[in-house]
FIMARGU-68752 format. One record per residue (C-alpha): x, y, z; residue number from 1. Coordinates in steps of 0.5 Angstrom, whole numbers, plus 500, padded with zeros to 3 digits. Each point is the difference from the previous one (the first is absolute). Layout:
N
<pt><x>X</x><y>Y</y><z>Z</z><num>NUM</num></pt>
...
This chain:
175
<pt><x>752</x><y>743</y><z>384</z><num>1</num></pt>
<pt><x>500</x><y>500</y><z>508</z><num>2</num></pt>
<pt><x>505</x><y>495</y><z>500</z><num>3</num></pt>
<pt><x>504</x><y>503</y><z>495</z><num>4</num></pt>
<pt><x>500</x><y>507</y><z>503</z><num>5</num></pt>
<pt><x>502</x><y>498</y><z>507</z><num>6</num></pt>
<pt><x>506</x><y>496</y><z>497</z><num>7</num></pt>
<pt><x>501</x><y>507</y><z>496</z><num>8</num></pt>
<pt><x>500</x><y>504</y><z>506</z><num>9</num></pt>
<pt><x>505</x><y>495</y><z>504</z><num>10</num></pt>
<pt><x>505</x><y>499</y><z>495</z><num>11</num></pt>
<pt><x>500</x><y>508</y><z>500</z><num>12</num></pt>
<pt><x>500</x><y>501</y><z>508</z><num>13</num></pt>
<pt><x>506</x><y>495</y><z>500</z><num>14</num></pt>
<pt><x>504</x><y>504</y><z>495</z><num>15</num></pt>
<pt><x>499</x><y>506</y><z>503</z><num>16</num></pt>
<pt><x>502</x><y>498</y><z>507</z><num>17</num></pt>
<pt><x>506</x><y>496</y><z>498</z><num>18</num></pt>
<pt><x>503</x><y>507</y><z>496</z><num>19</num></pt>
<pt><x>498</x><y>504</y><z>506</z><num>20</num></pt>
<pt><x>503</x><y>495</y><z>505</z><num>21</num></pt>
<pt><x>506</x><y>500</y><z>496</z><num>22</num></pt>
<pt><x>500</x><y>507</y><z>499</z><num>23</num></pt>
<pt><x>500</x><y>502</y><z>508</z><num>24</num></pt>
<pt><x>506</x><y>495</y><z>500</z><num>25</num></pt>
<pt><x>503</x><y>503</y><z>496</z><num>26</num></pt>
<pt><x>500</x><y>506</y><z>503</z><num>27</num></pt>
<pt><x>500</x><y>497</y><z>507</z><num>28</num></pt>
<pt><x>507</x><y>504</y><z>504</z><num>29</num></pt>
<pt><x>501</x><y>504</y><z>494</z><num>30</num></pt>
<pt><x>503</x><y>507</y><z>503</z><num>31</num></pt>
<pt><x>498</x><y>508</y><z>497</z><num>32</num></pt>
<pt><x>507</x><y>500</y><z>495</z><num>33</num></pt>
<pt><x>497</x><y>493</y><z>497</z><num>34</num></pt>
<pt><x>493</x><y>501</y><z>499</z><num>35</num></pt>
<pt><x>504</x><y>507</y><z>496</z><num>36</num></pt>
<pt><x>506</x><y>497</y><z>497</z><num>37</num></pt>
<pt><x>499</x><y>500</y><z>492</z><num>38</num></pt>
<pt><x>504</x><y>495</y><z>497</z><num>39</num></pt>
<pt><x>503</x><y>505</y><z>495</z><num>40</num></pt>
<pt><x>497</x><y>507</y><z>498</z><num>41</num></pt>
<pt><x>496</x><y>497</y><z>495</z><num>42</num></pt>
<pt><x>497</x><y>495</y><z>505</z><num>43</num></pt>
<pt><x>493</x><y>499</y><z>505</z><num>44</num></pt>
<pt><x>501</x><y>501</y><z>507</z><num>45</num></pt>
<pt><x>497</x><y>495</y><z>505</z><num>46</num></pt>
<pt><x>496</x><y>505</y><z>503</z><num>47</num></pt>
<pt><x>497</x><y>502</y><z>493</z><num>48</num></pt>
<pt><x>499</x><y>493</y><z>497</z><num>49</num></pt>
<pt><x>495</x><y>498</y><z>507</z><num>50</num></pt>
<pt><x>496</x><y>507</y><z>499</z><num>51</num></pt>
<pt><x>500</x><y>499</y><z>493</z><num>52</num></pt>
<pt><x>497</x><y>493</y><z>502</z><num>53</num></pt>
<pt><x>495</x><y>503</y><z>505</z><num>54</num></pt>
<pt><x>497</x><y>505</y><z>495</z><num>55</num></pt>
<pt><x>499</x><y>494</y><z>494</z><num>56</num></pt>
<pt><x>496</x><y>496</y><z>505</z><num>57</num></pt>
<pt><x>496</x><y>507</y><z>503</z><num>58</num></pt>
<pt><x>499</x><y>503</y><z>493</z><num>59</num></pt>
<pt><x>498</x><y>493</y><z>497</z><num>60</num></pt>
<pt><x>496</x><y>497</y><z>505</z><num>61</num></pt>
<pt><x>496</x><y>507</y><z>503</z><num>62</num></pt>
<pt><x>500</x><y>504</y><z>494</z><num>63</num></pt>
<pt><x>498</x><y>495</y><z>494</z><num>64</num></pt>
<pt><x>497</x><y>494</y><z>504</z><num>65</num></pt>
<pt><x>497</x><y>502</y><z>505</z><num>66</num></pt>
<pt><x>498</x><y>507</y><z>495</z><num>67</num></pt>
<pt><x>502</x><y>504</y><z>506</z><num>68</num></pt>
<pt><x>506</x><y>504</y><z>503</z><num>69</num></pt>
<pt><x>507</x><y>498</y><z>503</z><num>70</num></pt>
<pt><x>501</x><y>500</y><z>506</z><num>71</num></pt>
<pt><x>507</x><y>505</y><z>499</z><num>72</num></pt>
<pt><x>495</x><y>504</y><z>499</z><num>73</num></pt>
<pt><x>493</x><y>499</y><z>504</z><num>74</num></pt>
<pt><x>504</x><y>499</y><z>506</z><num>75</num></pt>
<pt><x>505</x><y>505</y><z>499</z><num>76</num></pt>
<pt><x>507</x><y>496</y><z>499</z><num>77</num></pt>
<pt><x>503</x><y>506</y><z>494</z><num>78</num></pt>
<pt><x>500</x><y>504</y><z>506</z><num>79</num></pt>
<pt><x>503</x><y>495</y><z>505</z><num>80</num></pt>
<pt><x>505</x><y>499</y><z>494</z><num>81</num></pt>
<pt><x>500</x><y>507</y><z>498</z><num>82</num></pt>
<pt><x>498</x><y>498</y><z>493</z><num>83</num></pt>
<pt><x>495</x><y>502</y><z>494</z><num>84</num></pt>
<pt><x>494</x><y>496</y><z>501</z><num>85</num></pt>
<pt><x>502</x><y>499</y><z>492</z><num>86</num></pt>
<pt><x>507</x><y>496</y><z>502</z><num>87</num></pt>
<pt><x>500</x><y>493</y><z>499</z><num>88</num></pt>
<pt><x>507</x><y>499</y><z>496</z><num>89</num></pt>
<pt><x>498</x><y>498</y><z>494</z><num>90</num></pt>
<pt><x>504</x><y>504</y><z>494</z><num>91</num></pt>
<pt><x>504</x><y>503</y><z>506</z><num>92</num></pt>
<pt><x>507</x><y>503</y><z>497</z><num>93</num></pt>
<pt><x>506</x><y>497</y><z>504</z><num>94</num></pt>
<pt><x>501</x><y>508</y><z>501</z><num>95</num></pt>
<pt><x>492</x><y>499</y><z>505</z><num>96</num></pt>
<pt><x>502</x><y>494</y><z>502</z><num>97</num></pt>
<pt><x>507</x><y>503</y><z>503</z><num>98</num></pt>
<pt><x>496</x><y>506</y><z>504</z><num>99</num></pt>
<pt><x>495</x><y>495</y><z>502</z><num>100</num></pt>
<pt><x>498</x><y>503</y><z>508</z><num>101</num></pt>
<pt><x>503</x><y>498</y><z>506</z><num>102</num></pt>
<pt><x>495</x><y>496</y><z>504</z><num>103</num></pt>
<pt><x>500</x><y>495</y><z>506</z><num>104</num></pt>
<pt><x>500</x><y>494</y><z>498</z><num>105</num></pt>
<pt><x>494</x><y>497</y><z>505</z><num>106</num></pt>
<pt><x>496</x><y>505</y><z>497</z><num>107</num></pt>
<pt><x>501</x><y>496</y><z>493</z><num>108</num></pt>
<pt><x>499</x><y>493</y><z>503</z><num>109</num></pt>
<pt><x>493</x><y>504</y><z>504</z><num>110</num></pt>
<pt><x>498</x><y>502</y><z>492</z><num>111</num></pt>
<pt><x>502</x><y>493</y><z>498</z><num>112</num></pt>
<pt><x>496</x><y>496</y><z>504</z><num>113</num></pt>
<pt><x>494</x><y>505</y><z>500</z><num>114</num></pt>
<pt><x>500</x><y>498</y><z>492</z><num>115</num></pt>
<pt><x>502</x><y>492</y><z>501</z><num>116</num></pt>
<pt><x>494</x><y>500</y><z>505</z><num>117</num></pt>
<pt><x>494</x><y>504</y><z>494</z><num>118</num></pt>
<pt><x>503</x><y>495</y><z>495</z><num>119</num></pt>
<pt><x>499</x><y>494</y><z>504</z><num>120</num></pt>
<pt><x>494</x><y>502</y><z>502</z><num>121</num></pt>
<pt><x>498</x><y>502</y><z>492</z><num>122</num></pt>
<pt><x>502</x><y>493</y><z>498</z><num>123</num></pt>
<pt><x>495</x><y>497</y><z>505</z><num>124</num></pt>
<pt><x>495</x><y>504</y><z>498</z><num>125</num></pt>
<pt><x>501</x><y>499</y><z>493</z><num>126</num></pt>
<pt><x>494</x><y>497</y><z>496</z><num>127</num></pt>
<pt><x>501</x><y>496</y><z>492</z><num>128</num></pt>
<pt><x>497</x><y>506</y><z>497</z><num>129</num></pt>
<pt><x>506</x><y>504</y><z>503</z><num>130</num></pt>
<pt><x>505</x><y>496</y><z>497</z><num>131</num></pt>
<pt><x>496</x><y>501</y><z>494</z><num>132</num></pt>
<pt><x>498</x><y>507</y><z>499</z><num>133</num></pt>
<pt><x>504</x><y>505</y><z>496</z><num>134</num></pt>
<pt><x>504</x><y>505</y><z>504</z><num>135</num></pt>
<pt><x>502</x><y>507</y><z>497</z><num>136</num></pt>
<pt><x>508</x><y>502</y><z>500</z><num>137</num></pt>
<pt><x>503</x><y>506</y><z>498</z><num>138</num></pt>
<pt><x>506</x><y>497</y><z>498</z><num>139</num></pt>
<pt><x>499</x><y>493</y><z>497</z><num>140</num></pt>
<pt><x>492</x><y>500</y><z>498</z><num>141</num></pt>
<pt><x>495</x><y>496</y><z>502</z><num>142</num></pt>
<pt><x>502</x><y>493</y><z>505</z><num>143</num></pt>
<pt><x>496</x><y>495</y><z>503</z><num>144</num></pt>
<pt><x>500</x><y>498</y><z>507</z><num>145</num></pt>
<pt><x>503</x><y>494</y><z>500</z><num>146</num></pt>
<pt><x>505</x><y>503</y><z>496</z><num>147</num></pt>
<pt><x>502</x><y>506</y><z>505</z><num>148</num></pt>
<pt><x>501</x><y>494</y><z>505</z><num>149</num></pt>
<pt><x>505</x><y>496</y><z>496</z><num>150</num></pt>
<pt><x>504</x><y>507</y><z>499</z><num>151</num></pt>
<pt><x>501</x><y>502</y><z>507</z><num>152</num></pt>
<pt><x>503</x><y>494</y><z>502</z><num>153</num></pt>
<pt><x>504</x><y>501</y><z>493</z><num>154</num></pt>
<pt><x>502</x><y>507</y><z>502</z><num>155</num></pt>
<pt><x>501</x><y>499</y><z>507</z><num>156</num></pt>
<pt><x>504</x><y>494</y><z>499</z><num>157</num></pt>
<pt><x>505</x><y>503</y><z>495</z><num>158</num></pt>
<pt><x>501</x><y>506</y><z>506</z><num>159</num></pt>
<pt><x>501</x><y>495</y><z>505</z><num>160</num></pt>
<pt><x>506</x><y>496</y><z>496</z><num>161</num></pt>
<pt><x>503</x><y>508</y><z>500</z><num>162</num></pt>
<pt><x>500</x><y>501</y><z>507</z><num>163</num></pt>
<pt><x>502</x><y>493</y><z>501</z><num>164</num></pt>
<pt><x>505</x><y>501</y><z>495</z><num>165</num></pt>
<pt><x>503</x><y>507</y><z>503</z><num>166</num></pt>
<pt><x>499</x><y>497</y><z>508</z><num>167</num></pt>
<pt><x>506</x><y>495</y><z>497</z><num>168</num></pt>
<pt><x>504</x><y>505</y><z>497</z><num>169</num></pt>
<pt><x>500</x><y>504</y><z>506</z><num>170</num></pt>
<pt><x>500</x><y>493</y><z>506</z><num>171</num></pt>
<pt><x>503</x><y>495</y><z>496</z><num>172</num></pt>
<pt><x>497</x><y>493</y><z>498</z><num>173</num></pt>
<pt><x>498</x><y>498</y><z>507</z><num>174</num></pt>
<pt><x>498</x><y>508</y><z>502</z><num>175</num></pt>
């Protein structure tokens, strides 16, 4: 069982590192205007998507898997973003996305780096029991730990694809 657990952790760690590295490559060199640009008035920006990705991981890992408080709250990131403790992006309508606050990009990068570190630490400390344990979720009902890790990878990969696509629209195929 211990070998299987290590194999699981290695696979999840590899996937998380791969999309995190690809995210950093996708945002490299973008300016403020490009971060905030929306392909249409009904679309998300790279800035909003990246913020939402960090919030997804923070909530699933620090609030749900660790049964604790999100870094967003404990480290007062919500104040640095001029947002509420409850903001996370799921269910935001286009008006809320258009009114997304203006903040320096480095603050978002710093927050995501802190979240990423906490995600890796949680994964490294996970046990077999953590994977089979049921966790309550307000919208999705009861989910097991292994489902949550898989969901994080799927959701983050989808958003990463959206970011890469928007960057391609802005800068072209080789941009």
